[in-house]
N, CA, C and O atoms as a printed pandas DataFrame, in Angstrom:
     atom_number atom_name residue_name chain_id  residue_number  x_coord  y_coord  z_coord
0              1         N          LYS        A               1    0.772   -1.122    0.010
1              2        CA          LYS        A               1   -0.051   -0.058    0.217
2              3         C          LYS        A               1    0.945    1.503   -0.019
3              4         O          LYS        A               1    0.847    2.509   -0.722
4              5         N          GLU        A               2    1.802    1.031    0.912
5              6        CA          GLU        A               2    2.765    2.318    0.823
6              7         C          GLU        A               2    3.688    2.740   -0.385
7              8         O          GLU        A               2    4.076    3.893   -0.574
8              9         N          ILE        A               3    3.985    1.661   -1.170
9             10        CA          ILE        A               3    4.714    1.778   -2.563
10            11         C          ILE        A               3    3.644    2.495   -3.610
11            12         O          ILE        A               3    3.874    3.456   -4.345
12            13         N          GLU        A               4    2.449    1.775   -3.471
13            14        CA          GLU        A               4    1.303    2.171   -4.383
14            15         C          GLU        A               4    1.145    3.645   -4.175
15            16         O          GLU        A               4    1.329    4.345   -5.171
16            17         N          ASP        A               5    0.799    4.306   -2.911
17            18        CA          ASP        A               5    0.553    5.718   -2.541
18            19         C          ASP        A               5    1.802    6.353   -3.050
19            20         O          ASP        A               5    1.571    7.318   -3.778
20            21         N          PHE        A               6    2.957    6.099   -2.881
21            22        CA          PHE        A               6    4.155    6.748   -3.510
22            23         C          PHE        A               6    4.210    6.887   -4.736
23            24         O          PHE        A               6    4.528    7.979   -5.205
24            25         N          LEU        A               7    3.915    5.819   -5.535
25            26        CA          LEU        A               7    3.857    5.809   -7.170
26            27         C          LEU        A               7    2.327    6.528   -7.338
27            28         O          LEU        A               7    1.957    6.541   -8.512
28            29         N          GLY        A               8    1.542    7.022   -6.544
29            30        CA          GLY        A               8    0.422    7.503   -7.143
30            31         C          GLY        A               8   -0.389    6.449   -7.619
31            32         O          GLY        A               8   -1.158    6.847   -8.494
32            33         N          GLY        A               9   -0.492    5.234   -7.354
33            34        CA          GLY        A               9   -1.292    4.588   -7.816
34            35         C          GLY        A               9   -0.685    3.418   -8.930
35            36         O          GLY        A               9    0.336    3.599   -9.592
36            37         N          TYR        A              10   -1.436    2.329   -8.982
37            38        CA          TYR        A              10   -0.872    1.477  -10.235
38            39         C          TYR        A              10   -2.119    1.867  -11.459
39            40         O          TYR        A              10   -3.237    2.355  -11.293
40            41         N          PRO        A              11   -1.457    1.458  -12.650
41            42        CA          PRO        A              11   -2.447    1.353  -13.712
42            43         C          PRO        A              11   -3.580    0.825  -13.746
43            44         O          PRO        A              11   -3.364    0.065  -12.801
44            45         N          GLU        A              12   -4.600    0.588  -14.036
45            46        CA          GLU        A              12   -5.900   -0.103  -13.693
46            47         C          GLU        A              12   -5.350   -1.576  -14.072
47            48         O          GLU        A              12   -5.334   -2.482  -13.239
48            49         N          ARG        A              13   -5.031   -1.690  -15.019
49            50        CA          ARG        A              13   -4.781   -3.126  -15.537
50            51         C          ARG        A              13   -3.699   -4.122  -14.782
51            52         O          ARG        A              13   -3.573   -5.343  -14.876
52            53         N          LYS        A              14   -2.971   -3.165  -14.008
53            54        CA          LYS        A              14   -1.762   -3.767  -13.069
54            55         C          LYS        A              14   -2.278   -3.632  -11.617
55            56         O          LYS        A              14   -1.457   -3.975  -10.766
56            57         N          ARG        A              15   -3.276   -3.273  -11.242
57            58        CA          ARG        A              15   -3.612   -3.204   -9.857
58            59         C          ARG        A              15   -3.463   -4.273   -9.268
59            60         O          ARG        A              15   -2.811   -4.158   -8.230
60            61         N          ASP        A              16   -3.863   -5.456   -9.551
61            62        CA          ASP        A              16   -3.677   -6.755   -8.854
62            63         C          ASP        A              16   -2.260   -7.011   -8.947
63            64         O          ASP        A              16   -1.935   -7.860   -8.116
64            65         N          TYR        A              17   -1.371   -6.632   -9.589
65            66        CA          TYR        A              17   -0.076   -7.174   -9.829
66            67         C          TYR        A              17    0.725   -7.452   -8.763
67            68         O          TYR        A              17    1.467   -8.417   -8.946
68            69         N          PRO        A              18    0.836   -6.734   -7.366
69            70        CA          PRO        A              18    1.671   -7.293   -6.345
70            71         C          PRO        A              18    0.862   -8.664   -5.728
71            72         O          PRO        A              18    1.574   -9.550   -5.255
72            73         N          GLU        A              19   -0.330   -8.812   -5.728
73            74        CA          GLU        A              19   -1.288  -10.009   -5.339
74            75         C          GLU        A              19   -0.660  -11.007   -6.254
75            76         O          GLU        A              19   -0.047  -11.935   -5.726
76            77         N          ARG        A              20   -0.738  -10.937   -7.666
77            78        CA          ARG        A              20   -0.054  -11.889   -8.529
78            79         C          ARG        A              20    1.234  -12.545   -8.090
79            80         O          ARG        A              20    1.412  -13.740   -7.854
80            81         N          VAL        A              21    2.203  -11.431   -8.016
81            82        CA          VAL        A              21    3.512  -11.736   -7.776
82            83         C          VAL        A              21    3.572  -12.778   -6.650
83            84         O          VAL        A              21    4.132  -13.872   -6.706
84            85         N          LEU        A              22    2.708  -12.097   -5.327
85            86        CA          LEU        A              22    3.196  -12.975   -4.275
86            87         C          LEU        A              22    2.332  -14.412   -4.431
87            88         O          LEU        A              22    2.674  -15.350   -3.711
88            89         N          GLU        A              23    1.339  -14.567   -5.265
89            90        CA          GLU        A              23    0.962  -15.967   -5.226
90            91         C          GLU        A              23    1.910  -16.699   -6.174
91            92         O          GLU        A              23    2.345  -17.787   -5.796
92            93         N          ALA        A              24    2.298  -16.191   -7.437
93            94        CA          ALA        A              24    3.287  -16.995   -7.844
94            95         C          ALA        A              24    4.586  -17.434   -7.092
95            96         O          ALA        A              24    5.123  -18.487   -7.433
96            97         N          LEU        A              25    5.173  -16.593   -5.975
97            98        CA          LEU        A              25    6.245  -16.717   -5.231
98            99         C          LEU        A              25    5.596  -17.875   -4.076
99           100         O          LEU        A              25    6.350  -18.639   -3.473
100          101         N          ARG        A              26    4.435  -17.876   -3.917
101          102        CA          ARG        A              26    4.170  -19.272   -3.092
102          103         C          ARG        A              26    3.998  -20.509   -3.710
103          104         O          ARG        A              26    4.253  -21.587   -3.174
104          105         N          ILE        A              27    3.557  -20.350   -4.853
105          106        CA          ILE        A              27    3.222  -21.612   -5.645
106          107         C          ILE        A              27    4.687  -22.027   -5.971
107          108         O          ILE        A              27    4.948  -23.230   -5.986
108          109         N          THR        A              28    5.725  -21.050   -6.253
109          110        CA          THR        A              28    6.896  -21.862   -6.610
110          111         C          THR        A              28    7.582  -22.137   -5.369
111          112         O          THR        A              28    8.570  -22.844   -5.566
112          113         N          ILE        A              29    7.411  -21.838   -4.212
113          114        CA          ILE        A              29    7.949  -22.299   -3.041
114          115         C          ILE        A              29    7.585  -23.561   -2.365
115          116         O          ILE        A              29    8.176  -24.359   -1.638
116          117         N          GLY        A              30    6.183  -23.436   -2.958
117          118        CA          GLY        A              30    5.289  -24.894   -2.574
118          119         C          GLY        A              30    5.854  -25.813   -3.394
119          120         O          GLY        A              30    6.138  -26.897   -2.884
120          121         N          ASN        A              31    6.107  -25.623   -4.654
121          122        CA          ASN        A              31    6.683  -26.498   -5.632
122          123         C          ASN        A              31    8.138  -26.997   -5.159
123          124         O          ASN        A              31    8.327  -28.207   -5.041
124          125         N          TYR        A              32    9.029  -26.202   -4.925
125          126        CA          TYR        A              32   10.205  -26.372   -4.613
126          127         C          TYR        A              32   10.273  -27.360   -3.266
127          128         O          TYR        A              32   10.930  -28.400   -3.237
128          129         N          ARG        A              33    9.472  -26.845   -2.152
129          130        CA          ARG        A              33    9.591  -27.819   -1.196
130          131         C          ARG        A              33    8.991  -29.277   -1.527
131          132         O          ARG        A              33    9.481  -30.149   -0.810
132          133         N          LYS        A              34    8.099  -29.701   -2.397
133          134        CA          LYS        A              34    7.625  -30.673   -2.796
134          135         C          LYS        A              34    8.499  -31.674   -3.541
135          136         O          LYS        A              34    8.168  -32.860   -3.529
136          137         N          ALA        A              35    9.833  -31.189   -4.332
137          138        CA          ALA        A              35   10.347  -31.786   -4.896
138          139         C          ALA        A              35   11.473  -32.813   -4.444
139          140         O          ALA        A              35   12.092  -32.597   -3.402
140          141         N          GLN        A              36   11.655  -33.577   -4.978
141          142        CA          GLN        A              36   12.702  -34.831   -4.404
142          143         C          GLN        A              36   14.003  -34.256   -4.106
143          144         O          GLN        A              36   14.468  -33.512   -4.969
144          145         N          PRO        A              37   14.843  -34.506   -2.791
145          146        CA          PRO        A              37   15.962  -34.066   -2.986
146          147         C          PRO        A              37   16.975  -34.902   -3.589
147          148         O          PRO        A              37   16.954  -36.131   -3.528
148          149         N          THR        A              38   17.883  -34.202   -4.186
149          150        CA          THR        A              38   18.999  -34.724   -5.060
150          151         C          THR        A              38   19.833  -35.669   -4.172
151          152         O          THR        A              38   19.836  -35.495   -2.954
152          153         N          THR        A              39   20.474  -36.571   -4.690
153          154        CA          THR        A              39   21.329  -37.461   -3.667
154          155         C          THR        A              39   23.045  -37.261   -4.199
155          156         O          THR        A              39   23.932  -37.754   -3.502
156          157         N          THR        A              40   23.361  -36.562   -5.375
157          158        CA          THR        A              40   24.462  -36.214   -5.760
158          159         C          THR        A              40   24.668  -35.008   -6.104
159          160         O          THR        A              40   23.652  -34.324   -6.230
160          161         N          ALA        A              41   25.863  -34.413   -6.339
161          162        CA          ALA        A              41   26.225  -33.029   -7.053
162          163         C          ALA        A              41   25.736  -33.229   -8.533
163          164         O          ALA        A              41   25.194  -32.239   -9.024
164          165         N          ALA        A              42   25.826  -34.222   -9.236
165          166        CA          ALA        A              42   25.536  -34.365  -10.382
166          167         C          ALA        A              42   24.366  -34.271  -10.825
167          168         O          ALA        A              42   24.142  -33.702  -11.893
168          169         N          GLU        A              43   23.094  -34.995   -9.835
169          170        CA          GLU        A              43   21.862  -34.919   -9.821
170          171         C          GLU        A              43   21.415  -33.339   -9.823
171          172         O          GLU        A              43   20.610  -32.859  -10.620
172          173         N          SER        A              44   22.125  -32.585   -8.725
173          174        CA          SER        A              44   21.788  -31.228   -8.557
174          175         C          SER        A              44   22.106  -30.419   -9.874
175          176         O          SER        A              44   21.266  -29.598  -10.243
176          177         N          PHE        A              45   23.154  -30.576  -10.542
177          178        CA          PHE        A              45   23.216  -29.771  -11.626
178          179         C          PHE        A              45   22.475  -30.141  -12.696
179          180         O          PHE        A              45   22.367  -29.258  -13.548
180          181         N          LEU        A              46   21.804  -31.402  -12.974
181          182        CA          LEU        A              46   21.284  -31.647  -13.909
182          183         C          LEU        A              46   19.824  -31.014  -13.687
183          184         O          LEU        A              46   19.131  -30.710  -14.658
184          185         N          LYS        A              47   19.438  -30.851  -12.514
185          186        CA          LYS        A              47   18.066  -29.980  -12.301
186          187         C          LYS        A              47   18.169  -28.662  -12.717
187          188         O          LYS        A              47   17.082  -28.183  -13.041
188          189         N          ILE        A              48   19.184  -27.871  -12.818
189          190        CA          ILE        A              48   19.190  -26.564  -13.103
190          191         C          ILE        A              48   19.617  -26.109  -14.328
191          192         O          ILE        A              48   19.616  -24.931  -14.687
192          193         N          THR        A              49   20.049  -27.234  -15.076
193          194        CA          THR        A              49   20.375  -26.961  -16.565
194          195         C          THR        A              49   19.379  -27.533  -17.651
195          196         O          THR        A              49   19.595  -27.343  -18.848
């Protein structure tokens, strides 16, 4: 709210942007937590490439 006030508001089509970003972050964290842990460095590397 403070940022929105400082900026003088958001454009109408982006008014829900902060909520959408937070929801995307929550989903991403949830997906990360559900992932099976890797057992080797090679498996870890394969997941990021």
